[in-house]
C-alpha positions as a Markdown table, in Angstrom:
| # | Residue | x | y | z |
|---|---|---|---|---|
| 1 | Unk | 14.1 | -86.4 | 1.4 |
| 2 | Unk | 17.8 | -85.6 | 1.6 |
| 3 | Unk | 20.0 | -88.4 | 3.0 |
| 4 | Unk | 20.5 | -88.0 | 6.7 |
| 5 | Unk | 24.2 | -87.2 | 6.4 |
| 6 | Unk | 23.5 | -84.5 | 3.9 |
| 7 | Unk | 20.8 | -82.9 | 6.0 |
| 8 | Unk | 23.1 | -82.9 | 9.0 |
| 9 | Unk | 25.8 | -81.2 | 6.9 |
| 10 | Unk | 23.4 | -78.6 | 5.6 |
| 11 | Unk | 22.2 | -77.8 | 9.1 |
| 12 | Unk | 25.7 | -77.6 | 10.5 |
| 13 | Unk | 26.8 | -75.3 | 7.7 |
| 14 | Unk | 23.9 | -73.0 | 8.2 |
| 15 | Unk | 24.1 | -72.7 | 11.9 |
| 16 | Unk | 26.9 | -70.6 | 13.4 |
| 17 | Unk | 28.4 | -71.8 | 16.7 |
| 18 | Unk | 26.8 | -70.0 | 19.6 |
| 19 | Unk | 29.0 | -68.0 | 22.0 |
| 20 | Unk | 30.4 | -69.7 | 25.1 |
| 21 | Unk | 27.8 | -70.1 | 27.9 |
| 22 | Unk | 26.8 | -72.3 | 30.8 |
| 23 | Unk | 30.0 | -74.2 | 31.0 |
| 24 | Unk | 33.2 | -75.4 | 29.3 |
| 25 | Unk | 32.5 | -76.9 | 25.9 |
| 26 | Unk | 34.0 | -80.2 | 24.7 |
| 27 | Unk | 35.9 | -78.7 | 21.7 |
| 28 | Unk | 39.1 | -77.6 | 23.3 |
| 29 | Unk | 42.3 | -78.8 | 21.5 |
| 30 | Unk | 43.6 | -79.6 | 25.0 |
| 31 | Unk | 41.0 | -82.3 | 25.2 |
| 32 | Unk | 43.1 | -84.5 | 22.9 |
| 33 | Unk | 46.2 | -84.1 | 25.0 |
| 34 | Unk | 44.2 | -85.0 | 28.1 |
| 35 | Unk | 42.8 | -88.0 | 26.4 |
| 36 | Unk | 46.2 | -89.2 | 25.3 |
| 37 | Unk | 47.2 | -89.4 | 29.0 |
| 38 | Unk | 44.4 | -91.8 | 29.9 |
| 39 | Unk | 44.6 | -95.5 | 30.1 |
| 40 | Unk | 43.5 | -97.8 | 27.2 |
| 41 | Unk | 40.5 | -99.0 | 29.3 |
| 42 | Unk | 39.3 | -95.4 | 29.9 |
| 43 | Unk | 39.7 | -94.5 | 26.3 |
| 44 | Unk | 37.7 | -97.6 | 25.3 |
| 45 | Unk | 34.9 | -96.6 | 27.6 |
| 46 | Unk | 34.9 | -93.0 | 26.3 |
| 47 | Unk | 34.7 | -94.4 | 22.7 |
| 48 | Unk | 31.8 | -96.6 | 23.8 |
| 49 | Unk | 30.1 | -93.6 | 25.4 |
| 50 | Unk | 30.4 | -91.5 | 22.3 |
| 51 | Unk | 29.1 | -94.3 | 20.1 |
| 52 | Unk | 25.8 | -94.6 | 22.0 |
| 53 | Unk | 25.0 | -91.1 | 23.2 |
| 54 | Unk | 23.9 | -88.2 | 21.0 |
| 55 | Unk | 26.5 | -85.6 | 20.8 |
| 56 | Unk | 25.8 | -82.3 | 22.5 |
| 57 | Unk | 27.8 | -79.3 | 23.7 |
| 58 | Unk | 29.0 | -79.4 | 27.3 |
| 59 | Unk | 28.6 | -83.2 | 27.4 |
| 60 | Unk | 29.4 | -85.7 | 24.7 |
| 61 | Unk | 32.2 | -86.5 | 24.1 |
| 62 | Unk | 33.1 | -86.7 | 27.8 |
| 63 | Unk | 36.3 | -85.7 | 29.4 |
| 64 | Unk | 37.0 | -88.8 | 31.5 |
| 65 | Unk | 35.4 | -91.8 | 33.3 |
| 66 | Unk | 34.6 | -91.7 | 37.0 |
| 67 | Unk | 34.8 | -94.7 | 39.3 |
| 68 | Unk | 33.6 | -93.0 | 42.4 |
| 69 | Unk | 32.7 | -89.7 | 44.2 |
| 70 | Unk | 32.7 | -89.1 | 47.9 |
| 71 | Unk | 32.7 | -85.9 | 49.9 |
| 72 | Unk | 34.7 | -83.3 | 47.9 |
| 73 | Unk | 36.6 | -85.8 | 45.8 |
| 74 | Unk | 36.0 | -87.4 | 42.4 |
| 75 | Unk | 38.0 | -90.5 | 41.6 |
| 76 | Unk | 38.6 | -91.4 | 37.9 |
| 77 | Unk | 38.8 | -94.9 | 36.6 |
| 78 | Unk | 42.6 | -94.5 | 36.3 |
| 79 | Unk | 42.8 | -93.5 | 40.0 |
| 80 | Unk | 43.2 | -89.8 | 39.6 |
| 81 | Unk | 41.6 | -87.8 | 42.4 |
| 82 | Unk | 40.1 | -84.4 | 41.7 |
| 83 | Unk | 38.7 | -81.9 | 44.2 |
| 84 | Unk | 35.2 | -81.2 | 42.8 |
| 85 | Unk | 34.6 | -77.4 | 42.6 |
| 86 | Unk | 32.0 | -78.0 | 39.9 |
| 87 | Unk | 29.5 | -80.6 | 41.0 |
| 88 | Unk | 26.8 | -79.2 | 38.8 |
| 89 | Unk | 26.0 | -77.1 | 41.8 |
| 90 | Unk | 24.2 | -80.0 | 43.5 |
| 91 | Unk | 26.7 | -81.1 | 46.2 |
| 92 | Unk | 26.0 | -78.8 | 49.0 |
| 93 | Unk | 26.3 | -81.7 | 51.4 |
| 94 | Unk | 29.1 | -83.3 | 49.4 |
| 95 | Unk | 29.0 | -86.4 | 47.3 |
| 96 | Unk | 27.4 | -89.5 | 48.9 |
| 97 | Unk | 26.9 | -88.0 | 52.3 |
| 98 | Unk | 26.4 | -90.9 | 54.8 |
| 99 | Unk | 23.3 | -89.2 | 56.2 |
| 100 | Unk | 21.7 | -88.8 | 52.8 |
| 101 | Unk | 22.7 | -92.4 | 51.8 |
| 102 | Unk | 21.3 | -93.8 | 55.0 |
| 103 | Unk | 18.0 | -92.0 | 54.6 |
| 104 | Unk | 17.6 | -93.2 | 51.0 |
| 105 | Unk | 18.4 | -96.8 | 52.0 |
| 106 | Unk | 16.0 | -96.7 | 54.9 |
| 107 | Unk | 13.2 | -95.4 | 52.7 |
| 108 | Unk | 13.9 | -98.0 | 50.0 |
| 109 | Unk | 13.3 | -100.7 | 52.6 |
| 110 | Unk | 10.0 | -99.1 | 53.6 |
| 111 | Unk | 8.4 | -97.7 | 50.5 |
| 112 | Unk | 10.4 | -96.8 | 47.4 |
| 113 | Unk | 7.7 | -95.2 | 45.3 |
| 114 | Unk | 4.3 | -93.6 | 45.6 |
| 115 | Unk | 1.9 | -93.5 | 42.7 |
| 116 | Unk | 0.0 | -90.4 | 41.9 |
| 117 | Unk | -3.3 | -90.0 | 43.7 |
| 118 | Unk | -1.6 | -91.2 | 46.9 |
| 119 | Unk | 0.6 | -89.3 | 49.3 |
| 120 | Unk | 3.2 | -90.3 | 51.8 |
| 121 | Unk | 4.8 | -89.0 | 55.0 |
| 122 | Unk | 8.3 | -88.0 | 53.6 |
| 123 | Unk | 6.7 | -85.9 | 50.9 |
| 124 | Unk | 4.4 | -84.1 | 53.3 |
| 125 | Unk | 7.2 | -83.6 | 55.8 |
| 126 | Unk | 9.5 | -82.1 | 53.2 |
| 127 | Unk | 6.8 | -79.8 | 51.9 |
| 128 | Unk | 6.2 | -78.6 | 55.5 |
| 129 | Unk | 9.9 | -78.1 | 56.0 |
| 130 | Unk | 10.2 | -76.0 | 52.9 |
| 131 | Unk | 7.2 | -73.9 | 53.9 |
| 132 | Unk | 9.1 | -73.1 | 57.1 |
| 133 | Unk | 12.3 | -72.0 | 55.4 |
| 134 | Unk | 11.2 | -70.6 | 52.1 |
| 135 | Unk | 11.5 | -66.8 | 51.5 |
| 136 | Unk | 8.6 | -64.4 | 51.9 |
| 137 | Unk | 5.1 | -65.9 | 51.9 |
| 138 | Unk | 6.1 | -68.9 | 49.8 |
| 139 | Unk | 4.5 | -71.9 | 51.5 |
| 140 | Unk | 2.7 | -74.1 | 49.0 |
| 141 | Unk | 4.8 | -76.7 | 47.2 |
| 142 | Unk | 4.9 | -79.0 | 44.1 |
| 143 | Unk | 7.8 | -81.4 | 43.5 |
| 144 | Unk | 9.3 | -82.3 | 40.2 |
| 145 | Unk | 12.3 | -84.4 | 39.0 |
| 146 | Unk | 14.3 | -81.5 | 37.7 |
| 147 | Unk | 14.7 | -77.7 | 38.1 |
| 148 | Unk | 13.7 | -77.2 | 34.5 |
| 149 | Unk | 10.4 | -78.9 | 35.1 |
| 150 | Unk | 9.9 | -76.8 | 38.2 |
| 151 | Unk | 10.5 | -73.7 | 36.2 |
| 152 | Unk | 7.9 | -74.9 | 33.7 |
| 153 | Unk | 5.4 | -75.3 | 36.6 |
| 154 | Unk | 6.1 | -71.8 | 37.8 |
| 155 | Unk | 5.5 | -70.4 | 34.3 |
| 156 | Unk | 2.1 | -72.2 | 34.1 |
| 157 | Unk | 1.1 | -71.1 | 37.6 |
| 158 | Unk | 2.0 | -67.5 | 36.8 |
| 159 | Unk | -0.2 | -67.7 | 33.7 |
| 160 | Unk | -3.1 | -69.1 | 35.7 |
| 161 | Unk | -2.8 | -66.6 | 38.5 |
| 162 | Unk | -2.4 | -63.5 | 36.4 |
| 163 | Unk | -4.3 | -64.4 | 33.3 |
| 164 | Unk | -1.2 | -63.2 | 31.3 |
| 165 | Unk | 1.3 | -65.3 | 29.3 |
| 166 | Unk | 4.1 | -62.8 | 28.9 |
| 167 | Unk | 7.4 | -63.0 | 30.9 |
| 168 | Unk | 10.4 | -60.8 | 31.3 |
| 169 | Unk | 13.7 | -62.5 | 32.0 |
| 170 | Unk | 17.4 | -61.7 | 31.7 |
| 171 | Unk | 19.8 | -62.2 | 28.8 |
| 172 | Unk | 22.6 | -64.7 | 29.7 |
| 173 | Unk | 20.5 | -66.4 | 32.4 |
| 174 | Unk | 20.0 | -70.1 | 32.6 |
| 175 | Unk | 16.7 | -71.7 | 33.7 |
| 176 | Unk | 17.1 | -75.2 | 32.2 |
| 177 | Unk | 17.4 | -76.9 | 28.8 |
| 178 | Unk | 13.8 | -77.8 | 28.1 |
| 179 | Unk | 12.0 | -75.7 | 25.4 |
| 180 | Unk | 9.9 | -73.7 | 27.9 |
| 181 | Unk | 12.9 | -73.1 | 30.3 |
| 182 | Unk | 15.3 | -72.1 | 27.5 |
| 183 | Unk | 12.6 | -69.7 | 26.1 |
| 184 | Unk | 12.9 | -67.7 | 29.3 |
| 185 | Unk | 16.6 | -68.4 | 29.6 |
| 186 | Unk | 19.0 | -66.1 | 27.9 |
| 187 | Unk | 21.9 | -68.3 | 26.8 |
| 188 | Unk | 22.5 | -68.7 | 23.1 |
| 189 | Unk | 23.9 | -72.2 | 23.6 |
| 190 | Unk | 20.5 | -73.5 | 24.5 |
| 191 | Unk | 18.3 | -71.2 | 22.3 |
| 192 | Unk | 20.1 | -70.9 | 19.0 |
| 193 | Unk | 19.1 | -72.9 | 15.9 |
| 194 | Unk | 16.1 | -74.7 | 17.4 |
| 195 | Unk | 13.3 | -72.6 | 15.8 |
| 196 | Unk | 10.4 | -70.7 | 17.5 |
| 197 | Unk | 10.4 | -70.5 | 21.2 |
| 198 | Unk | 7.5 | -69.7 | 23.6 |
| 199 | Unk | 5.8 | -66.5 | 22.6 |
| 200 | Unk | 5.9 | -63.5 | 24.8 |
| 201 | Unk | 9.2 | -64.2 | 26.4 |
| 202 | Unk | 10.8 | -60.8 | 26.6 |
| 203 | Unk | 14.4 | -60.3 | 27.7 |
| 204 | Unk | 16.3 | -57.4 | 29.3 |
| 205 | Unk | 20.0 | -56.7 | 30.1 |
| 206 | Unk | 21.1 | -58.3 | 33.3 |
| 207 | Unk | 22.5 | -56.5 | 36.3 |
| 208 | Unk | 26.2 | -57.1 | 35.6 |
| 209 | Unk | 28.2 | -54.4 | 37.3 |
| 210 | Unk | 31.6 | -55.5 | 35.8 |
| 211 | Unk | 30.3 | -55.4 | 32.2 |
| 212 | Unk | 27.3 | -53.0 | 32.4 |
| 213 | Unk | 25.9 | -52.3 | 29.0 |
| 214 | Unk | 23.6 | -49.6 | 30.1 |
| 215 | Unk | 25.6 | -47.3 | 32.3 |
| 216 | Unk | 28.5 | -45.7 | 30.5 |
| 217 | Unk | 29.8 | -44.1 | 33.7 |
| 218 | Unk | 31.0 | -47.5 | 34.9 |
| 219 | Unk | 30.1 | -49.9 | 37.6 |
| 220 | Unk | 31.3 | -47.7 | 40.5 |
| 221 | Unk | 28.6 | -45.1 | 39.6 |
| 222 | Unk | 25.6 | -47.4 | 39.3 |
| 223 | Unk | 22.3 | -45.7 | 38.7 |
| 224 | Unk | 20.2 | -48.9 | 38.5 |
| 225 | Unk | 19.7 | -48.3 | 34.8 |
| 226 | Unk | 19.1 | -52.1 | 34.4 |
| 227 | Unk | 16.2 | -52.0 | 36.9 |
| 228 | Unk | 14.7 | -49.0 | 35.2 |
| 229 | Unk | 15.0 | -50.7 | 31.8 |
| 230 | Unk | 13.1 | -53.7 | 33.2 |
| 231 | Unk | 10.4 | -51.5 | 34.6 |
| 232 | Unk | 10.1 | -49.7 | 31.3 |
| 233 | Unk | 9.5 | -53.0 | 29.5 |
| 234 | Unk | 6.8 | -53.9 | 32.1 |
| 235 | Unk | 5.1 | -50.6 | 31.6 |
| 236 | Unk | 5.2 | -50.6 | 27.8 |
| 237 | Unk | 4.1 | -54.3 | 27.5 |
| 238 | Unk | 1.4 | -53.7 | 30.1 |
| 239 | Unk | 0.4 | -57.4 | 30.3 |
| 240 | Unk | 3.5 | -59.2 | 31.7 |
| 241 | Unk | 2.6 | -62.0 | 34.0 |
| 242 | Unk | 5.9 | -62.7 | 35.6 |
| 243 | Unk | 9.5 | -61.6 | 35.9 |
| 244 | Unk | 11.7 | -64.7 | 36.2 |
| 245 | Unk | 15.3 | -64.6 | 37.2 |
| 246 | Unk | 18.2 | -66.0 | 39.2 |
| 247 | Unk | 18.8 | -63.7 | 42.2 |
| 248 | Unk | 22.4 | -63.8 | 41.1 |
| 249 | Unk | 23.7 | -65.4 | 38.0 |
| 250 | Unk | 24.8 | -68.8 | 39.3 |
| 251 | Unk | 27.6 | -69.8 | 36.9 |
| 252 | Unk | 29.2 | -66.4 | 36.6 |
| 253 | Unk | 28.5 | -65.2 | 40.1 |
| 254 | Unk | 27.4 | -61.8 | 38.9 |
| 255 | Unk | 26.1 | -60.1 | 42.0 |
| 256 | Unk | 23.4 | -57.4 | 41.3 |
| 257 | Unk | 24.1 | -53.9 | 42.6 |
| 258 | Unk | 22.4 | -52.8 | 45.9 |
| 259 | Unk | 18.8 | -51.8 | 45.4 |
| 260 | Unk | 18.3 | -53.7 | 42.1 |
| 261 | Unk | 15.9 | -56.4 | 43.4 |
| 262 | Unk | 13.9 | -54.1 | 45.7 |
| 263 | Unk | 13.4 | -51.8 | 42.6 |
| 264 | Unk | 12.3 | -54.8 | 40.5 |
| 265 | Unk | 10.0 | -56.0 | 43.3 |
| 266 | Unk | 8.4 | -52.6 | 43.4 |
| 267 | Unk | 8.0 | -52.6 | 39.6 |
| 268 | Unk | 6.4 | -56.0 | 39.6 |
| 269 | Unk | 3.9 | -54.8 | 42.3 |
| 270 | Unk | 3.2 | -51.7 | 40.4 |
| 271 | Unk | 2.5 | -53.4 | 37.0 |
| 272 | Unk | 0.8 | -56.6 | 38.3 |
| 273 | Unk | 3.6 | -59.1 | 37.5 |
| 274 | Unk | 4.7 | -61.9 | 39.8 |
| 275 | Unk | 8.4 | -62.2 | 40.8 |
| 276 | Unk | 9.8 | -65.7 | 40.3 |
| 277 | Unk | 13.2 | -66.5 | 41.7 |
| 278 | Unk | 14.9 | -69.5 | 40.2 |
| 279 | Unk | 17.2 | -70.7 | 42.9 |
| 280 | Unk | 17.8 | -74.1 | 41.4 |
| 281 | Unk | 21.6 | -73.7 | 41.7 |
| 282 | Unk | 21.9 | -71.2 | 44.5 |
| 283 | Unk | 19.4 | -72.5 | 47.2 |
| 284 | Unk | 20.2 | -74.3 | 50.5 |
| 285 | Unk | 23.2 | -72.4 | 51.7 |
| 286 | Unk | 25.4 | -72.1 | 48.6 |
| 287 | Unk | 25.7 | -68.3 | 49.1 |
| 288 | Unk | 26.0 | -68.3 | 52.8 |
| 289 | Unk | 22.2 | -68.1 | 53.4 |
| 290 | Unk | 19.5 | -70.7 | 52.8 |
| 291 | Unk | 18.3 | -68.7 | 49.8 |
| 292 | Unk | 20.4 | -66.3 | 47.7 |
| 293 | Unk | 17.5 | -63.8 | 47.5 |
| 294 | Unk | 17.8 | -63.2 | 51.2 |
| 295 | Unk | 20.9 | -61.2 | 50.5 |
| 296 | Unk | 19.1 | -58.7 | 48.3 |
| 297 | Unk | 16.1 | -57.4 | 50.2 |
| 298 | Unk | 13.3 | -58.7 | 48.0 |
| 299 | Unk | 11.0 | -61.7 | 48.4 |
| 300 | Unk | 9.5 | -63.7 | 45.5 |
| 301 | Unk | 6.0 | -64.8 | 44.8 |
| 302 | Unk | 7.3 | -68.1 | 43.7 |
| 303 | Unk | 10.7 | -69.7 | 44.3 |
| 304 | Unk | 12.2 | -72.7 | 42.5 |
| 305 | Unk | 14.6 | -75.1 | 44.2 |
| 306 | Unk | 16.6 | -77.9 | 42.7 |
| 307 | Unk | 20.0 | -79.6 | 42.4 |
| 308 | Unk | 21.2 | -79.9 | 46.0 |
| 309 | Unk | 17.7 | -80.6 | 47.3 |
| 310 | Unk | 18.1 | -84.2 | 46.4 |
| 311 | Unk | 21.4 | -84.5 | 48.2 |
| 312 | Unk | 23.4 | -84.9 | 45.0 |
| 313 | Unk | 21.9 | -88.4 | 44.6 |
| 314 | Unk | 18.1 | -88.1 | 43.8 |
| 315 | Unk | 16.7 | -85.9 | 41.1 |
| 316 | Unk | 14.5 | -83.6 | 43.0 |
| 317 | Unk | 13.2 | -80.0 | 42.6 |
| 318 | Unk | 10.4 | -77.9 | 44.0 |
| 319 | Unk | 8.3 | -74.9 | 43.2 |
| 320 | Unk | 7.2 | -73.1 | 46.4 |
| 321 | Unk | 4.5 | -70.4 | 46.0 |
| 322 | Unk | 2.5 | -67.9 | 47.9 |
| 323 | Unk | -0.7 | -69.6 | 49.0 |
| 324 | Unk | -2.6 | -66.8 | 47.3 |
| 325 | Unk | -1.5 | -68.3 | 44.0 |
| 326 | Unk | -3.2 | -71.7 | 44.8 |
| 327 | Unk | -5.6 | -71.3 | 41.8 |
| 328 | Unk | -4.7 | -74.4 | 39.7 |
| 329 | Unk | -7.0 | -77.0 | 41.3 |
| 330 | Unk | -8.7 | -77.7 | 38.0 |
| 331 | Unk | -5.6 | -78.1 | 35.8 |
| 332 | Unk | -2.4 | -80.2 | 36.0 |
| 333 | Unk | 0.6 | -77.9 | 36.7 |
| 334 | Unk | 3.1 | -80.8 | 36.9 |
| 335 | Unk | 1.5 | -84.2 | 37.3 |
| 336 | Unk | 4.9 | -85.9 | 37.1 |
| 337 | Unk | 5.3 | -89.6 | 37.7 |
| 338 | Unk | 7.7 | -88.9 | 40.5 |
| 339 | Unk | 5.8 | -86.0 | 41.9 |
| 340 | Unk | 5.8 | -87.2 | 45.5 |
| 341 | Unk | 8.6 | -89.7 | 45.3 |
| 342 | Unk | 9.2 | -90.8 | 49.0 |
| 343 | Unk | 12.8 | -91.8 | 48.3 |
| 344 | Unk | 13.7 | -88.5 | 46.8 |
| 345 | Unk | 11.9 | -86.7 | 49.6 |
| 346 | Unk | 13.7 | -88.7 | 52.2 |
| 347 | Unk | 16.9 | -87.5 | 50.7 |
| 348 | Unk | 15.6 | -83.9 | 50.8 |
| 349 | Unk | 14.7 | -84.2 | 54.5 |
| 350 | Unk | 18.2 | -85.5 | 55.2 |
| 351 | Unk | 19.8 | -82.6 | 53.4 |
| 352 | Unk | 17.8 | -80.0 | 55.4 |
| 353 | Unk | 18.7 | -81.9 | 58.6 |
| 354 | Unk | 22.5 | -82.0 | 57.7 |
| 355 | Unk | 22.5 | -78.3 | 56.8 |
| 356 | Unk | 21.0 | -77.3 | 60.2 |
| 357 | Unk | 22.8 | -79.8 | 62.4 |
| 358 | Unk | 26.3 | -79.2 | 61.0 |
| 359 | Unk | 25.9 | -75.4 | 60.7 |
| 360 | Unk | 26.8 | -75.6 | 57.0 |
| 361 | Unk | 25.1 | -72.4 | 56.0 |
| 362 | Unk | 27.0 | -70.0 | 58.3 |
| 363 | Unk | 30.1 | -72.1 | 57.6 |
| 364 | Unk | 29.7 | -71.4 | 53.9 |
| 365 | Unk | 29.5 | -67.7 | 54.6 |
| 366 | Unk | 32.7 | -67.8 | 56.6 |
| 367 | Unk | 34.7 | -70.0 | 54.3 |
| 368 | Unk | 33.5 | -67.9 | 51.3 |
| 369 | Unk | 34.7 | -64.7 | 52.9 |
| 370 | Unk | 38.1 | -66.2 | 53.5 |
| 371 | Unk | 38.4 | -67.6 | 50.0 |
| 372 | Unk | 37.3 | -64.3 | 48.5 |
| 373 | Unk | 40.0 | -62.5 | 50.5 |
| 374 | Unk | 42.6 | -64.9 | 49.2 |
| 375 | Unk | 41.4 | -64.7 | 45.6 |
| 376 | Unk | 41.4 | -60.9 | 45.8 |
| 377 | Unk | 45.0 | -60.9 | 46.9 |
| 378 | Unk | 45.8 | -63.2 | 44.0 |
| 379 | Unk | 44.1 | -60.8 | 41.6 |
| 380 | Unk | 46.1 | -57.8 | 42.9 |
| 381 | Unk | 49.2 | -59.6 | 41.7 |
| 382 | Unk | 47.9 | -61.0 | 38.5 |
| 383 | Unk | 47.0 | -58.6 | 35.6 |
| 384 | Unk | 45.1 | -61.3 | 33.8 |
| 385 | Unk | 42.5 | -61.4 | 36.5 |
| 386 | Unk | 39.9 | -58.7 | 35.7 |
| 387 | Unk | 37.7 | -59.3 | 38.7 |
| 388 | Unk | 37.0 | -61.9 | 41.4 |
| 389 | Unk | 33.5 | -62.2 | 42.8 |
| 390 | Unk | 31.9 | -64.3 | 45.5 |
| 391 | Unk | 29.0 | -64.8 | 47.8 |
| 392 | Unk | 29.4 | -67.7 | 50.2 |
| 393 | Unk | 30.9 | -70.7 | 48.4 |
| 394 | Unk | 29.9 | -69.4 | 45.0 |
| 395 | Unk | 33.1 | -67.9 | 43.7 |
| 396 | Unk | 34.3 | -66.7 | 40.3 |
| 397 | Unk | 37.5 | -65.5 | 38.8 |
| 398 | Unk | 37.1 | -63.6 | 35.5 |
| 399 | Unk | 40.1 | -63.6 | 33.2 |
| 400 | Unk | 40.8 | -60.8 | 30.7 |
| 401 | Unk | 43.4 | -59.9 | 28.2 |
| 402 | Unk | 43.9 | -56.6 | 30.0 |
| 403 | Unk | 42.0 | -54.7 | 32.7 |
| 404 | Unk | 41.4 | -51.6 | 30.6 |
| 405 | Unk | 39.6 | -53.2 | 27.7 |
| 406 | Unk | 38.2 | -56.1 | 29.8 |
| 407 | Unk | 38.4 | -58.3 | 26.7 |
| 408 | Unk | 37.6 | -61.8 | 27.8 |
| 409 | Unk | 40.6 | -64.2 | 27.7 |
| 410 | Unk | 38.9 | -67.5 | 26.8 |
| 411 | Unk | 42.2 | -69.1 | 25.9 |
| 412 | Unk | 43.7 | -68.4 | 29.3 |
| 413 | Unk | 40.7 | -69.8 | 31.0 |
| 414 | Unk | 40.9 | -73.0 | 29.1 |
| 415 | Unk | 44.6 | -73.4 | 29.8 |
| 416 | Unk | 44.1 | -72.8 | 33.5 |
| 417 | Unk | 41.3 | -75.3 | 33.6 |
| 418 | Unk | 43.4 | -78.1 | 32.1 |
| 419 | Unk | 46.4 | -77.2 | 34.3 |
| 420 | Unk | 44.2 | -77.4 | 37.4 |
| 421 | Unk | 42.7 | -80.8 | 36.2 |
| 422 | Unk | 46.2 | -82.2 | 35.9 |
| 423 | Unk | 47.0 | -81.0 | 39.5 |
| 424 | Unk | 43.8 | -82.4 | 41.0 |
| 425 | Unk | 41.2 | -79.6 | 40.8 |
| 426 | Unk | 38.0 | -79.6 | 38.7 |
| 427 | Unk | 35.8 | -76.6 | 38.2 |
| 428 | Unk | 33.6 | -75.0 | 35.5 |
| 429 | Unk | 34.5 | -72.4 | 33.0 |
| 430 | Unk | 31.6 | -70.1 | 32.2 |
| 431 | Unk | 31.0 | -67.8 | 29.3 |
| 432 | Unk | 34.4 | -68.8 | 28.1 |
| 433 | Unk | 36.6 | -66.8 | 30.4 |
| 434 | Unk | 35.2 | -67.2 | 33.9 |
| 435 | Unk | 36.5 | -69.8 | 36.4 |
| 436 | Unk | 33.5 | -70.8 | 38.5 |
| 437 | Unk | 34.3 | -72.4 | 41.8 |
| 438 | Unk | 31.5 | -74.1 | 43.7 |
| 439 | Unk | 32.9 | -76.5 | 46.3 |
| 440 | Unk | 30.7 | -78.6 | 48.6 |
| 441 | Unk | 29.7 | -76.8 | 51.8 |
| 442 | Unk | 31.2 | -79.7 | 53.7 |
| 443 | Unk | 34.7 | -79.1 | 52.2 |
| 444 | Unk | 37.5 | -79.2 | 54.7 |
| 445 | Unk | 39.5 | -76.1 | 55.2 |
| 446 | Unk | 42.6 | -78.1 | 54.2 |
| 447 | Unk | 41.1 | -79.1 | 50.9 |
| 448 | Unk | 39.8 | -75.5 | 50.3 |
| 449 | Unk | 43.3 | -74.2 | 50.9 |
| 450 | Unk | 44.8 | -76.9 | 48.6 |
| 451 | Unk | 42.4 | -76.0 | 45.8 |
| 452 | Unk | 43.2 | -72.3 | 46.0 |
| 453 | Unk | 46.9 | -73.2 | 45.9 |
| 454 | Unk | 46.4 | -75.3 | 42.8 |
| 455 | Unk | 44.6 | -72.4 | 41.1 |
| 456 | Unk | 47.3 | -69.9 | 42.1 |
| 457 | Unk | 50.0 | -72.2 | 40.6 |
| 458 | Unk | 48.0 | -72.7 | 37.4 |
| 459 | Unk | 47.5 | -69.0 | 36.9 |
| 460 | Unk | 51.2 | -68.4 | 37.2 |
| 461 | Unk | 52.6 | -67.4 | 33.8 |
| 462 | Unk | 49.2 | -66.9 | 32.2 |
């Protein structure tokens, strides 16, 4: 056996770096400059963190150390405040919402955990509430501690219900980092260099109007070639059990052209495949509707929720399915230790109550329209902005070297991100050149205005 260091060197030498994907990597040369401005105590904690955690892209080594998060604001150990337009897409109700915190505390005083084989009222009530709001006929639920695990349950249920194991999903999509979820996912950052993935996981080009690879006439003359391509695969494979996709690509906010999802829905019905929408990052009002798929005129057979369902505090996700798919009574689809965690479910119930009581979903739609108008005006004056996109409070600014070639400008995106961090705004960069802005739905209009001003200033001169 080779020494461990030598093996690592061999592996690293033989594995090319994957292209940019889900978020900003931790390899920017600007990271060193940022670190130099941190206090000695913060740098010490970052060193300790790096010494005990396995390194991985997007994570270790970390950027900074947080001391707190509340509402729309992150506070670092050194006292720097950052408006959080990243949030891992889980802070629909903001960080540490008092209503969610109170619900968790009250549940902890009553019953913190529920072993499998037993049920509890918060779990039942949350499943009932999801049945009332879920799209289409989706009404039967299973809970899990993460969106990736809920995606895995959806894959298993689709196999049981159809008797088929093949799936069709979209290149560049993200469905989680576990082996089954990244098999149907389409980002190289999670798939490359790890060996065989699940068999039968077919992929097709995504509906991406700004960079369509199938229609040479351009995005203004869309002929739904992407939907016809997907149906062609369903027809030729003949035994696909499910199409699994995000209704819109969450981190790049790529919005499919009109008619895409109805065409895919019709193709699934024609060829006997289920339609699974992964709304882990887009559910519960992010796009100005409770579910993003409601914008696009197609209902799923299975929908996956996650991230914000736990109120930004508890790990909680759900798979909600058409009752006609309730065919797994003799197998374990999930069987997770925290399957019906009453504390997590209490958080979920509080989230749904806050969304409805405070009108956060229509508010997200209104604020999103206003922000998109302002970003569009910014783009008109800035040749480095190729396109701005938005649906509710899911917003994206795509930076390019020039608008004719649309060549991605990753360097500019990285520079803008660090400029914004220094001015008090945190967000994600996706696919290297896309500034992804996902503020809490509770953000004040003053803070939203301030964040857009910081971004405008940071873009100046790029």
